[in-house]
N, C-alpha and C positions, 0 to 999 in steps of 0.2 A: 397115843401119839397123834399129835395135832394133826387134823384132817381125817382121822379115822373114825368109826362107828362102832358101838358095841350095844347088845340087846340086854335090857334088864326086864327081869319078869318078876311081878309082885304076888303074893301069896298070902291070903286073908284066913284067919282060923280063929275059933272062940275060945273061951277060957280054959276048955280042955283038951286045947291042941286039936280039935276037927277043923279040917279045911272046910272053908264057906267058898261057895260057888256063886258066882254071878254078882259079886258085889263090885261098886263101882270104885276105881282106883283114879286118884289126880296126882301127876308128875310134875315134881318142879325141881329148878337148879338154884342152889344158892348164888352163882356166879356163872351169869350165861355168857360171859365174854371168855370164860374158860371152857365151859362145856355147856350144851344145850340138851334138852330131853323132850322127846315128842310124848303125846297123848299116851301114845302104845309102849312108852319106855325105851325107845331108841335114843341112846346117847350119842351125841356127836362132838368130838374134841376140836376146840377152837383154837386156841392158843395154849402155852406153857402155863402152867398152874394148878391149883387145888379148888375143887368144888363139890359141895354135898349134893348127892341127887336123892329127893326125897319122894316116897310113894304114900299117899293119904288115903285112907277109905275110912269114911264116917270121922270118928275124932282120933282114930290112931294112925300113927305115922312111924313109917319105916325109912330108913336110909342108908347110904354106902358114900364112901369117899371116892371120887374120881380124881386121879391126878395126870395132867396131860403134858407130855413132854415133847420137846423139840422134833422135827423132822430132821433125821439123821442128814449129815453130808456126805453125799455119795461120789461127788468129784469137785475138784479144784481146778479152774483154769486161769490163765494170766494173759494180761492183754499183749504180751509179745513174749515168744518163746526166746528170742536171742536178740542181740543189740550190740553193735559196737561203738563204742565210745572213745573220746578222748580225753586225758587226764583233767580232772577236776569238773568235767561236764556231767549234768544230773539227767537222769533218765526216769519219770514215774512209772511205775508198773501197778496194775490194778488186778486184785485177785476177785474172782467170781465163784461162789460155790453155789451148787445145784444139788436136788435131792436124785433120787432115784429114777424119776420119770423125766429128768432134766428141766424142773422148775426152777428157777434164781431163789435162793435163800438169802434173803437179806438179814444184815443186822450180825452174822455171825463172826464170830472172833477169829481174826486173822492173825498169825504170829510170821515176823519174818526174819530171815538168817542169810549170811553169806558164807560160803567156806573157804574164802580168801580175802580177808578183809584188807589183806596189803594191795590187793587189786581193786576192788569194788566194795563198798560199804553199803546197808540197804536201812533205812529207817523203819520204824514200825507202822508207818503209813505208806511203806511201798516204793520210797523214793531212793533209787540207786544213785551214788557217788561214786565217779570214777577216780581210782587213786593213782595208779601207775600201770605200765603195760603187762600185759597178761590176761588170764581167763580164770573168771569166777563163777560160780553156780550160785543163783539167788533161789531160795526155797520159801515158797509160802505154805503156811499148815493151818487146816482148819479141822477142828476135832482130829480124826486120825488121817485124814487126807491130805495130800501135798500134791503141789504142782512146782515147777522149776522152769529158770530162764538162765541161758548162758550169756554172760557179759563179756565181751572180748574189750580189752582197752589197749589201743595202738596209736601210735604216733599218727597225726590227722590234723585237718583244719577244719574248723566250723567254717560253712559256708551258709550265706542268708539268701534271701530275695535279691539283694543286689549282685548277686555272682560274685566269681573270684577265681584265683589260680591255686591248684593244689599241686605240690610237688613230692614225688615220692620217695623211696630210699635212693640215697647217692644221686639224687638230681636225674635217675634214669627214666623217670614217668612224670609227666607233666598232663594234668586235667586242667581244662579251661572251660569253666561254668560261666555262660552269659546270664546276665540279669533276667529275672523272671523263670530260669530253669527249675528254681526251689521256691515252693511258698514260704518257707520258715528256714530257721537255723538247722542245719545239719552236718554232722561230724562226718567228714569225708575222710577215708582212711586207705591207705595202699600198702598192701603187704606181699611182699617178696614169696614166690611160691617154689619150695625147695625140689619137689618131686611131683610136678604136674602130670597131668593124664599124657602118657606117651605118645608120640606121634613121629613118624619116620623125618617127617620136615620142619618140626617144631625147632626154633633157633634157642639154644641153650641160654639159661639166664633172661630169659624175657617174659618168664610167666608171672603175673601178679594178679592178686585178689582185690577187687576195689570195692568198698564196702560204703555203706551199709548194702551188702547183697540185696539186690532186688529193688533198688531204688530207682524210681522211674520219673523222668526230668519232662518238664513241660515242653522243653525245646533241645535239641541234641545239644549234648557238650563235646569238645574235641578231645581226645585222648591220642598223646604222643609217647611212644617207648623206644628206647634206644638200644641198639645191640652193639655188641662188642666183635670188631672183625675177626678177632683173634680166635673166636671159637667157631668161626666157620671157614679158616683156611683163608684161600686167596681171593676167592670171589666174593662179591658182593651184589647179588643179583638184585636190580630194582624192582623185582616181582615180588617182594616181600610183602606181607598184608598182615594187620593184626587180626587175630581170630578169636572169637568168643566160644567157650566152651558151654554148650546149651544141649540137652536131651542127650546126653552121652556122647558128644561129638564135637570137634573144633571146626568151627562155621566162620568163613571169613565176613568181615564188615565190609558193607559196600562202602563207595567213594574213598578209600584209602589211597595214600601217595608216598612215596619214598624220598628223602632228602638225602642222597648219596654222599655229600661231604659231611654233613651233619651225623651221618649214621642214626638216622630217625625214622620211623614210621610212624604215620599219622592216619585217623580216622575217627569218623564223628560216631556217638553211640548215643542211645536214648534211656540206657538203663545199666546198672552195674552188676558185674559178675565177674567170672574168671576170664583173664585175657592172655593172649601169647602173640609173640610172631612167628608166622609159619611161611614157608617159601610156597607159592603157586606154581607148579611146574608149567613151563611152556615150550611146546614143541618147537625144535629148530626150522628156520625158513630152508627152503630149497632154492637155491640160487642158480640163475643162467650165466651170470657174467659178475666179475668182482674187480675192484680197483683199490689198490694202495695209494694215498697219499703221503705227506709228510709226518702228520702227526694224526691221521684219520682215515678209516676206511669205508668205502660205499660198495653196494652191490644192486643188481636188479633181481628181484625174487621173482617165481613162476606167477604168470598173471601181470608183470611188467611193473609193480611197486617197486620204489626204490627205497632202500635202507641204508642208512651211514651210522657208523659209531666212532668213537675215540674223541678228539679235542673238538670242541665247538665253539672255541672262545670268539671265532671270528662269524659265526653263523653258518660253518661249512658243512654242518650236518643236515641242514635244511629243514628243522623241526619244528622252527618259529621261534627259537630262542638261541642263546649263546651257552646253554649248558651241554656239558660234556656227557657222554654216554659210554658204560662199558659193554653194552649190548647194543644189538640193533635196533634203531629206533626209526619210525617211519618218515619219510621225507613228505612235507606237507603239500597241499595243494591238489592232491587227488589225481595225479598226472600217471600215465603209464609210460614207462620207458623200454627203449630198446638197448640203451647201455648207457652207463654212466662213467664217468673219469674224475677221481679224486686227485686233486692238485696240491700245491704248496698250503694256501690258506682259503681255498675256493674249490667248488666242485661244479661239473658241467654234465650236461646229458642230453641225448636226443631221444626224443618222445616217439611213439610206435607211428604217429603221423609225420615225423621227420623234421621236427620243430626243434631249435636248440634252446635250451633254459641252462642258466648258471644261479648258483647262491653263494656266500659267504663274504670274503673280503673283496670291497669294491674298488680298492686303491689302483689307479693307473687304467681303471676301465675293464679290468680283466672279467666281468660278468658280462660285458658286451651289450649291455643295455640303453646305451649312450649315457650312463652315469659313473660316478665313481663313489658312491656310497656302497655301504654294505648292506646286505639283504640275507635275513635268517631264512628266508623261503625262497622257492624257484622265482627269476624273473625271466620274461622271453629275451632271447638274443634279437638285438634288432637287425632283422634281416628278412626279406621275402623269401631267402632260398630253403629249400628242405635239404637235411644234412645227413649223410650216410657213415660219417667218422667223426669224432671229435676227441680232444685231447686236452687237458687242464695241465700245464706246467707250473713251473714255480710262481710265476708272476705273469703268464700271459696264457692264451688259449688259441689252438687252432682247430679247424674243422674243414671237411671235405664236403662239397653239395653233392646231390645226387646226379648231377651231370660231371663231376670231378673236378670242380675249380676250388683251390685252396684259399682259406681265410684265415686271418689272425687277427687278434685285439688282445688289449692290456697292456704291458710294459714292453717297448719294443725297441728301446734305443741302441741295442747291439745286434740289430739287423734280425731280430728273429721273427719278423713280419714276412720277411722276404719279399716285401713290396718294392725294394730298390732304395729305400729311406736309409740315409747315413745320420739322421737328426739325432745327436747324443741325448740320450735318456728319453727319447721321443716315446709317446704314448697314443692309444688311441681308444675309445669307449664304444666304438663301433667297428664291426668287421672290416678289415682292409684286405684286398684281394691279392692273394701271392703272384708274384710276376713269373713271366717265362712260357705261358701257354701249355703248361704241363697239364694231363690229366691224371688226377690222383684218386687212389681207392682209400688209402690207410694215410693218417698222419699220428706223428708222435711230438708232443711239445715237452722240452727238456728245461734245464735252468736258464739258459741265455741261447739255445738253439732249437731248432726244429727240424724233423726229419720226416720224409714222406715216400710212399711208394706209389709209382705211376701204375697204371693199368698192364703193363707190360711186367711189372715187378722191378723195376729200376729205381734205385734209391736215389734220392736227392736230400743235401741239408743246407741249412742258412743259420745265419746268426754269428756267433761269436764267442770270444774268451780262450780260444786256442787249445791247446793240449791233444790236439789232432779229431777233436770231436765231429768235424765236419766229413771226415773219412775222406778228404779230396786229395791226400797224399800231397799236400803243401806244408808240412810242419815246418814253424818257424817264418812263414812268409806271412805277408800283410793279408793276403786272402785268407790263410788257415785263421787268422786270429779273428778277421771279421770279414762276413761275405752277407751282403744285403739282399743278396738274389741266390736262389737254389742253385747249388754246384752237385755236380755229379759224384757220387761216392766211388772211388777208384775200384778199377779191376773189373767193372762191367758185371759185377754181381746180381744175380736176378733173386729176389727176396720174395719170401710169402708172408713174413711179419718182418716189423721194424720196431726198434724202441728207443726212444732219448731220456738219458737221465741228466743229472747235473753237469758231469762233465765227460760223459762217454755215451757210446752208441752201440746198439746191436741189431742183428738181423739172421733170421733163420731161413733156408733154402729149402726147396722141395725135397731134395737128396736129404734131408735130415741134418744137414751140416748147419754149425751157427758160427757166427762170425760177429766180433766186436772191435770197435777203435775207439782212440781218445786215451783218457788219463788212465794208465794200467796202476796206480797205486793200489795197494792191498790185494792186488791180482783180481780186480773186477774185469778183467778182459777175457779170463779164463784160459789163457795161453802158457800157463805156468811159468809167467815173467811178472815184473812189476813195473816196467817200464812204459810209456807213453807210444801210442803207435797211430800215425796219421793216416793209416788205411787200413781196410779190414784184416784182422787175423784171425785164423780160425781156432775155435774154442777146442781145449785139448781133450782127449779121451774117445772112447769109441762109440759115446751115445749119439742117438740120432732124434733130433729135435723137431717137434711138431711147431713149437713157438716158443719166443724167448722173450724176455722183459727185463728191463734196467732199472735199479733202484737209486738210491743215495749214492751208495759206495759198494753196491754189491748187485749181482745180477743172478737170475732165475731163468729156468726153462722147462716144459713139459717135454719129454721125451715121447717118442710114438708108441713105447708101450705103456704110456699114460703115468711114468715115474717123474717125480719133480725132482731136479737137482738145481744145487745153488753155488754161486763162488764169489769171493772178494771178501769184504770187511764183515767180519763175523763178532764183533764185540758184544753185542747184545742177542746174539743167538739167531739173528735174521736168516743164517744159513740153514737152519732147520736141521742140524746134523746131530744134535745132542751137545755140543760144545762150544765154545766162545773163541775158538781158533780160527783165524783167517785162513782163507785157502784159495790158491791161484788156479785151481783147477777144479772141474766141477764135482762136488759131494752130494751123496743121496741124501735127501730128505728123511728122516727116520719115520716109522711107524707105520709100515706096510700099508699105505695108503696109495690108491691111485687117483688121478687128478686129470682133468680135462683143462683146467685153465688155472694161471698163477698170475700174480701180480706182485711186483716189489716196490714198496714205499722209501720211505726216509731212511729207518734201520729197522723196519718190518716187514713181513712178507706174509700174503694171504693167498688162498687157493680153492677153487671149488672141486671138489671129490667127484668121483664118477657117479655118485647116488646124488648130486646136488647140494650136498651140503658142504658149509664152509669151514674151512680151519686157518688158523693163523699162527705166527711165531715171531720171535724176535722182540723189539722194545715195546712194553705194554702200558707205558706212560698213557696217562687219559683215558685208558680203556681201549686202546688202539686195536687190541687183538679180539676184541668182542667176546671173550668169555665171562665176563661179569666182573673182571679184577682188574687190576692195575700193576702187576708185575711182570718181568719180563719171562720169556719162555723158550729155550732153545730146542723144543719139541714142538710139532703141532697141538695146538689145542682147538678143542669143538666151539665154533662161535655158535653162542646161547640163541635160545628164541628171543624174540622181540620183547620190548616192554611193553606193560599194558597202558592202552591209552588214557587220555585225560588227567593230567597232574602226575604221571609216573615219574617225571623229572622237574626238578625246580633250578631256575639259575643259580 
C-alpha cells in the first residue's frame, strides 16, 4: 500500500548452495516513482504501480516484483449535510475522501446518485438540481465508503444581495430582507410546522421553519407572522411575541410588536430557525380607582400611574396616538395621578400635586388648556388652582379646587358651566367659575348638566335639557329645562356621593339609601318604574349603598357589603347579571366578587375588586372591557395586564 514499507533480505550462495557470508549487496528499483529501496533492502511504496526490486552481489542478480496499491478510502464527507432549495435551483456538492489517518486522498473516483430524482437530481460532478417539492437523499460513493446529504425542495424565493420580500404559505408569513443582508443568491423558504414543540402559550397555526436553517444575515431581517383570532377565543392580547426555538426552548425575539387590526406580530431576527407566536403573560394591574367613559375606560394604578383602554380614536387613551387598545395602556408623560375621569371622547385627571390635566378630543375647549385642538397626551389645565375633584362629561369638564370652588370648561351652551351664562352653544377653553358662592367637595359632569355636593352634603345641579335631571322638582318648567346657575336638589337630601349621566342623576346617603332623578326610561332610576322624576326617588330594594354611579342609560352602586348592583338599560350586558334584559330595580352583578368602587360608562361598567384588580362587563367594542378582546360580556371579565412598552400598539 502506498506509504508503507517492507524489509527485503538478500542471501548469497555458491554453486553448491552453500551460504556465503559477508558478501556486498547492491539494491536497486526499476521504477522508483512506484517504490524505492534503501542500501539495506528497505522498500518504500510511493504510488500505485509495479516495480522490480533487484539485489546484486558481484555479477549475480536476484529480484522480486513489488506491486503498490492505493491507500484505501476510510471516510467520505460532503461539503453540506443538508440544503433547502427551490425548484430549478442548482447546488454544488463536493466529496472529500480520506484515509484512516484523516489524510485527504486526491484523485479518487466518486460516483453520485439520488434516491428521488423526481425531487432532485445530481450530476457525476456533484451538482444537485432541484426538480419539485419534496425530500431527496444524495449519496456520494468512493470505493466502499459513502456520504449523504438531505436535499429539501420547497416553495421559496431566491434573494440576492439587493434584498427583497419573501411571502410564506397563504400570505401568513412575510420576511423582509434588506439590501446587504445576504452576500449572494440564497433560496429563502418558509414551511408550516404541523406539530411544533409543545408550549402552553403557543398560538396554534403560527409555527414555521425558515430556511435555510442557520442562515446568518449581515443585518437583521423583519419577520411578520399572522394569527387567526378564531383559534384563541375572544381575546387578542397585544403581548403576543414571536419566539425562536433554540436550545430546546422557545425564546422571545426582542423588539417585537403587535398590529391588532392586522392580526400580525412582527420582530427582527438575524438568523433562520423555527419560529412561532407565543403569548407573554403579564400580571394584572392593581387599581385604586376606575372610571368608565362612553367607549373607553381609565384607572389609577398603585403608585399613581394612569392606564386607559378601549377606543383611542380621539386620543382619549393618552398614550401618544389614536390607537385603540383592548388592554390597559400607560398614559404618557410620566405623571402620577390621584384620580382620573373618562368622558365622552376625552379624559381628565388630577395629579398627586393637585394639578389638572386633560387629553383627547379638544373640540369646544373641553381639555381646558386654552386650545380647541385634540391631544393624544396629557396637557395641563389652564389654572393656577389645585383641584380635589374632577369630572369629564360628554362634552364639558368640571372640577372643584382644594378651596371648594367649582370650575367648568368645554361646551357650555346649555348652562352646564353654572356661571349664569345663557349664550346658546357657548364654550370656553379655560376654566370658568361656577356662580353662587357654594363650597363644593365633589362634582359630576353629565351630558348637558352638572351636579355637585357641598361640604355639608347638599346637592346642587345646573345645565339643561329637561327630564327632571336637575332634581329641583320643576319638571316642565323653564327652570327644569335650563338653569345656568346651581339649583338645590329638592327635599333637602344630604348625600355622600353624587353622579350625573346623560339624562339622569343619582346620589347616595350616609344611611345607605340611594336616590335618583331625571329620565326614567329603561328603569335607570331603580324605583321599579319607567317614568321621569323631577326630584329624587329612592332606589328600590333593601340594599344599602356606600356609593352610586350613573352611566349612559344604566346605574350601578356598591353596597356596604361590597357587592355591586346595577339597573336600567342592559342590552349589552352592562348590568353584569348574566343576561341582557333591562331591570327597573337593582340586580346583583354575578361572580361572587366584592368591590370597593364601580363606574358606569356609555354601555359598559367597570369596577375595582377588594383585592385591587379591575373587572369590566357590557359593551366590548373597541376593547372597552380591557380583557384583550372586543366582544360584549354580560358577566364580569378580569382586566388584563398592561401592554408591553415601545411599539406594542400601532395606529
